[in-house]
C-alpha positions, 0 to 999 in steps of 0.5 A: 540864273538863266538870264545871267548865263545868257548874257554872260555867254552872249557877250562872250560869243559877241566878242568872239564874233567881233574878233573874227570879223576884225581879223578877217577883214582888217588884218589885210588893210594898211592899218596893220601894214607895219605889224604885218612887216614885223610879225608876218608869221603871226598874221598868217595864222588862221585867226578868224577860224580860231575865233569861230571855233571859240564861239562854237565852244562857248555856245556848247559850254553854255549848255553844259554849265546851264544844265549842271546849275539848273538840272534842266535840259530846256534851260540849257537850250534856252540859254544857248539860243538866247546867247546866240541871239545876243552874240549875233546882235553884238556882231551886227553892231560891231561889224557894221560899225567897223565897216563904216569906220574903217571903210577907206582902209578896207577899200585898199585891201587886195583881199576885198578886190579879189572877193569882188572879182569872184562874182564879177569878171571886171575890176570894180570901180571905187563906187562898186567896191564901196557898195560891195563892202557895205552889202557884203557886211550887211548880208553877213551880219543879217545871216548871222542873226539867224544862224547863230541862235540856231547854232546856239539851240543845237549846241546848247542841247548838245552841251545840255545833254552832256551836262545832264549826263555828267550830273547822272554820273556824278550822282551815281558815283556819290550814291555808290560811295555813300552806299559802300560807306554805309555798308561798311559801317553797318557791318561794323555795327553788326559785328559789335552786336555779336555776343562776346563769349565768356572767358574760361 
């Protein structure tokens, strides 16, 4: 159960991370130039932020569902951590893969040139910008390899705690319902056992 949930939510987090990388790094390239012209509003929406939030929500949900199914907070933390590791591994491979495959298109993205100028006062040469793209993608992917599992452990514990609280509340409501049902039926039995007065 724990392994299955880890893979399910790990792949989900990886998809969210891949979508975040794609929308953040490829939407400004010539690849989507035609679509940007047809749907400018759509491309101005904060897609990368939404996908990051989706990944965060997925890790928290992993904790909730694991706790509800296993009734274990430690299992929820473990699923959150492993899901984060799986998701970040998928992001590493997809992010580096997209950087290699779409390297030439990313070189023509004004956003990458602007990002380079934030750390250097001079405009980059073609070689400098190319190295910057690779190193930036590699550094970001490696950072996510430890940030995402750590976030998974934290969010898994929060989600797991929420799941355990839901279990307690549900158990309390079911116990109260059964108690009330048992009390009413007991009263009926007690009433039936009372002596019936003889008719006059």
